[in-house]
C-alpha positions in Angstrom: -162.4 -85.4 -119.3 -163.0 -85.0 -123.1 -161.8 -87.8 -126.2 -161.2 -87.2 -129.6 -163.0 -88.9 -132.1 -160.4 -92.1 -133.1 -160.0 -93.4 -136.3 -161.1 -96.6 -137.1 -159.5 -99.7 -135.4 -157.3 -97.1 -133.2 -157.3 -97.8 -129.3 -159.5 -95.7 -127.0 -157.7 -96.4 -123.9 -154.7 -95.2 -126.1 -156.6 -91.8 -126.9 -157.6 -91.3 -123.3 -154.3 -91.2 -121.9 -152.6 -89.3 -124.3 -155.7 -86.6 -123.5 -154.8 -86.5 -120.2 -151.2 -85.7 -120.9 -152.3 -82.6 -122.6 -151.9 -79.0 -121.2 -155.2 -77.5 -120.1 -156.2 -74.6 -122.4 -158.4 -71.9 -121.0 -161.6 -72.1 -122.8 -162.0 -68.2 -123.7 -157.8 -67.9 -124.4 -157.3 -66.0 -127.8 -153.9 -66.5 -129.6 -152.2 -63.9 -132.1 -151.9 -64.9 -135.3 -148.3 -64.3 -136.9 -147.4 -61.9 -139.0 -146.8 -62.9 -142.4 -143.7 -63.2 -144.1 -142.6 -60.9 -146.9 -141.0 -63.2 -149.5 -137.4 -61.6 -150.3 -138.3 -61.3 -154.1 -140.8 -58.6 -152.7 -138.2 -56.9 -150.6 -135.9 -56.8 -152.9 -138.6 -54.7 -155.5 -139.1 -52.8 -153.2 -135.6 -51.9 -153.1 -135.4 -51.1 -156.4 -138.3 -48.6 -156.3 -136.7 -46.9 -153.5 -133.0 -46.8 -155.3 -135.1 -45.7 -158.7 -136.5 -42.7 -157.5 -133.5 -41.4 -155.0 -131.2 -38.7 -158.2 -127.9 -41.2 -158.4 -125.5 -40.6 -160.7 -124.1 -43.9 -162.1 -120.5 -44.7 -163.2 -119.9 -47.6 -165.3 -117.3 -49.9 -163.6 -113.2 -48.8 -163.8 -111.9 -50.5 -166.5 -108.3 -52.2 -166.4 -105.5 -49.2 -166.0 -103.9 -50.4 -169.2 -106.8 -50.1 -171.1 -107.5 -46.6 -172.7 -111.3 -46.5 -173.1 -110.7 -45.9 -168.8 -109.4 -42.2 -169.6 -112.7 -41.3 -170.3 -114.3 -40.9 -166.8 -111.5 -41.9 -164.7 -108.2 -39.9 -166.0 -104.9 -40.5 -164.4 -103.2 -37.9 -162.2 -101.0 -37.0 -164.7 -103.4 -35.7 -167.5 -105.3 -34.0 -165.1 -102.1 -31.8 -163.8 -101.4 -32.2 -167.5 -104.7 -29.9 -167.9 -104.3 -27.8 -165.2 -100.8 -26.6 -166.4 -102.6 -25.8 -170.1 -104.7 -23.6 -167.9 -102.3 -21.5 -165.8 -99.8 -21.4 -169.4 -102.5 -19.6 -171.2 -103.9 -16.9 -168.5 -102.6 -13.6 -169.5 -101.1 -15.1 -172.4 -97.6 -16.2 -169.7 -96.4 -19.5 -172.1 -98.7 -19.9 -174.8 -95.8 -22.4 -176.7 -95.4 -24.2 -173.5 -99.1 -25.3 -173.6 -99.1 -25.6 -176.8 -96.7 -28.3 -176.4 -98.9 -30.5 -174.1 -102.0 -29.3 -175.9 -100.4 -31.7 -178.9 -99.0 -34.4 -176.7 -102.5 -35.0 -175.3 -104.1 -35.2 -178.8 -101.2 -37.7 -179.6 -102.1 -39.9 -176.5 -106.4 -39.5 -177.5 -105.7 -40.8 -181.0 -105.2 -44.1 -179.3 -108.0 -44.2 -176.9 -111.0 -41.9 -175.4 -109.3 -38.1 -174.8 -109.8 -36.1 -171.9 -109.7 -33.0 -173.4 -113.2 -31.6 -173.6 -114.4 -28.0 -176.1 -112.8 -25.9 -173.6 -109.9 -27.2 -173.9 -109.7 -26.4 -177.5 -110.9 -23.1 -177.4 -108.6 -21.6 -174.8 -106.0 -22.2 -177.1 -108.2 -20.8 -179.7 -108.4 -18.3 -178.1 -105.0 -17.8 -177.3 -103.6 -18.1 -180.8 -106.8 -15.2 -181.8 -104.7 -12.8 -179.3 -101.7 -13.5 -180.4 -102.5 -13.1 -184.1 -104.3 -9.9 -184.1 -103.0 -6.7 -185.6 -101.7 -4.0 -183.2 -99.5 -5.7 -181.3 -96.4 -5.7 -180.6 -95.0 -9.0 -182.5 -93.7 -8.8 -185.9 -95.5 -9.7 -189.3 -94.1 -13.2 -189.8 -94.8 -14.0 -186.4 -98.1 -12.6 -186.3 -99.0 -14.9 -189.3 -97.2 -18.1 -188.1 -99.8 -17.7 -185.1 -102.4 -17.3 -187.4 -101.8 -20.4 -188.8 -102.0 -22.5 -185.9 -105.6 -20.8 -185.3 -106.9 -21.9 -189.0 -105.8 -25.1 -188.7 -106.2 -26.1 -185.5 -110.3 -24.4 -186.4 -110.2 -27.0 -189.1 -109.3 -29.8 -186.8 -113.0 -28.6 -184.7 -114.6 -28.1 -188.3 -114.0 -31.9 -189.3 -114.3 -33.3 -185.9 -111.1 -35.6 -186.5 -110.3 -35.3 -182.2 -114.2 -36.6 -182.3 -114.3 -33.0 -180.3 -117.4 -30.8 -182.4 -117.1 -27.1 -181.7 -119.7 -25.1 -180.3 -120.8 -21.1 -180.3 -117.7 -20.0 -178.1 -115.6 -21.4 -180.9 -117.7 -19.6 -183.4 -117.1 -16.5 -181.2 -113.7 -16.9 -181.6 -113.9 -17.5 -185.0 -115.6 -14.2 -185.7 -113.0 -12.3 -183.3 -110.3 -13.5 -184.9 -111.9 -11.8 -188.1 -112.3 -8.3 -186.1 -109.0 -8.7 -184.9 -107.2 -9.4 -188.2 -109.4 -8.4 -191.1 -105.9 -8.7 -193.4 -105.4 -12.3 -192.5 -104.5 -14.3 -195.4 -105.5 -18.0 -193.7 -109.0 -17.0 -191.9 -112.0 -18.6 -193.7 -114.5 -16.1 -195.4 -117.3 -14.5 -193.0 -120.2 -15.9 -195.4 -118.5 -19.5 -194.6 -118.6 -19.3 -190.7 -121.8 -18.0 -190.9 -122.8 -21.4 -193.2 -121.1 -23.1 -190.7 -123.4 -21.5 -188.0 -126.2 -22.7 -189.3 -125.2 -25.9 -190.6 -124.2 -26.9 -187.1 -127.6 -25.6 -185.6 -126.3 -23.1 -183.6 -127.7 -20.3 -182.6 -126.9 -16.9 -183.1 -127.4 -15.4 -179.8 -125.4 -17.3 -178.0 -122.3 -16.6 -180.4 -123.4 -13.0 -179.4 -123.5 -14.3 -175.4 -120.1 -15.9 -175.6 -117.6 -14.8 -172.8 -115.3 -14.2 -174.9 -117.2 -11.2 -175.9 -116.4 -9.6 -173.1 -115.8 -6.0 -174.4 -118.4 -3.9 -175.9 -116.3 -3.1 -178.8 -116.1 -6.5 -180.1 -119.2 -7.5 -179.5 -120.7 -4.6 -181.3 -118.3 -5.7 -184.3 -119.2 -8.8 -184.1 -122.8 -8.0 -184.3 -122.6 -6.0 -187.0 -119.9 -8.6 -188.9 -123.0 -11.1 -188.6 -125.6 -8.5 -189.9 -123.6 -7.5 -192.7 -122.7 -10.7 -193.6 -126.9 -12.3 -193.6 -127.4 -9.2 -195.8 -124.9 -10.0 -198.3 -125.9 -13.9 -198.2 -129.4 -13.0 -198.2 -130.6 -14.4 -194.5 -133.9 -13.5 -193.7 -133.8 -15.3 -190.6 -130.8 -13.9 -189.2 -131.7 -10.8 -189.9 -135.0 -11.3 -188.2 -133.5 -13.1 -185.2 -130.5 -10.3 -184.9 -133.8 -7.3 -184.9 -135.2 -9.9 -182.0 -132.0 -10.0 -180.2 -131.6 -5.8 -180.7 -135.2 -5.3 -179.5 -135.3 -7.5 -176.3 -131.9 -7.6 -174.9 -130.8 -5.3 -172.8 -127.2 -3.1 -173.6 -124.4 -4.8 -172.2 -121.9 -2.7 -170.1 -118.3 -1.7 -170.9 -116.5 -5.2 -170.4 -118.7 -6.9 -167.9 -120.1 -9.3 -170.2 -123.2 -8.3 -168.1 -126.4 -6.0 -169.3 -126.8 -2.7 -167.9 -130.5 -2.5 -167.7 -131.5 1.7 -166.6 -133.1 1.2 -163.5 -134.9 5.2 -161.8 -132.5 6.2 -159.0 -134.9 6.3 -156.2 -135.0 9.4 -154.1 -132.5 9.5 -151.4 -133.3 9.4 -148.2 -131.6 13.1 -146.5 -131.5 14.3 -142.8 -131.7 17.5 -141.9 -128.9 18.2 -138.7 -128.5 21.8 -137.5 -124.9 23.2 -137.1 -122.9 25.1 -134.7 -123.5 28.3 -136.1 -127.3 27.7 -136.4 -127.6 26.7 -140.0 -129.0 23.5 -141.3 -127.1 20.5 -143.1 -129.3 18.1 -144.8 -127.1 14.8 -146.2 -127.5 11.0 -146.3 -127.1 8.7 -143.8 -123.8 7.3 -143.2 -125.1 3.6 -144.0 -127.0 3.9 -147.6 -123.8 6.8 -147.7 -121.5 4.0 -147.0 -123.4 1.5 -149.4 -123.1 3.7 -152.1 -119.4 4.2 -151.7 -119.0 0.3 -151.9 -121.4 -0.6 -155.0 -119.5 2.5 -157.0 -115.9 0.6 -155.7 -117.4 -2.7 -157.5 -118.7 -1.4 -160.6 -115.5 1.2 -161.4 -113.0 -0.3 -163.6 -114.0 -3.2 -165.2 -111.8 -3.0 -168.0 -108.6 -4.4 -165.2 -107.2 -7.3 -164.6 -108.9 -9.8 -162.0 -106.1 -9.5 -159.4 -106.9 -5.7 -159.9 -110.2 -5.4 -159.0 -109.4 -7.6 -156.2 -107.0 -5.2 -154.8 -108.9 -2.5 -154.8 -111.7 -4.2 -153.3 -109.5 -4.8 -150.7 -108.1 -1.0 -149.9 -111.9 0.0 -150.0 -112.9 -2.2 -147.5 -109.8 -0.7 -145.6 -110.9 2.5 -146.2 -114.1 1.7 -145.1 -113.8 0.1 -141.8 -111.4 3.4 -140.6 -114.5 5.9 -142.0 -116.8 3.6 -140.1 -114.4 4.1 -136.2 -114.3 7.8 -137.0 -118.0 7.6 -137.6 -118.6 5.8 -134.2 -116.1 7.7 -132.4 -117.7 10.7 -133.3 -121.0 9.5 -132.5 -119.8 8.2 -129.1 -118.4 11.6 -128.4 -122.0 13.2 -128.7 -123.3 11.4 -125.6 -119.8 12.2 -124.0 -118.6 8.5 -124.3 -115.6 9.5 -126.6 -112.8 9.7 -123.7 -113.5 6.2 -122.2 -112.7 4.6 -125.2 
């Protein structure tokens, strides 16, 4: 029996009884030490590091509905529907007056708070005005003059940033395009002023020429020549050098597609020789290659047509391709004497 060392004045008899009641422990028994518990602060720091490494988009807390600042990030369904109606009315100039009415109503509502309209909505209105004020349309001269006045009034709003919306390269492309479409307009700004605005706003001339509104090859070339002529008149060598570099390194644009047509040498097509019934040998393309070539020619044809017209042509060509494929398969089955079973 082991006795513990007693402090001074302690009873040996009491300590001996306490030692007897202790459970016996094997001499070589080992006990595992408990793992250290991480502090709460360390776990929070580790969690913040994990969240920081994740690509999250943090939105501000929504404000009360009666505060106009809430419309900037959380627009109401009514205003989102208004933007959709504007886009629908401007499509193919279906109902420009109605789109204009909704547009001005949203501008008035934005005076008391944040606006839900971006520069894209302003550019859509500018493009509609530019198309209606163009010369050569069926509209009378006084009517075209009214649309031209509305065009340049809205343009002045973007220049002065009255609506807290800044113009971009597409806005400048529409302004140059308006000069091309209506050169005798009395409301338009001088081309030299447009070029000066472009340089002051630090907008790129190449971005203007690459704008999606210049989808026509004729419009693109006319705007490029207009910018070049204006740069020569005001002696802006930096713009001329930029246009020279643009002509050298940018491929030739295809007609009315906005894409570039890079000249690629045609590969030598695969030819298949087949003996005819009369003993003559005919050489033609394999069916799959011929079908692919027909499909690509259909896609590239009629780029100036409307979107719905191109879609209808693609659907029609899909039916024709399916019928041709079925006929080809039946001919192949008849060659191995299986055509009668199908």
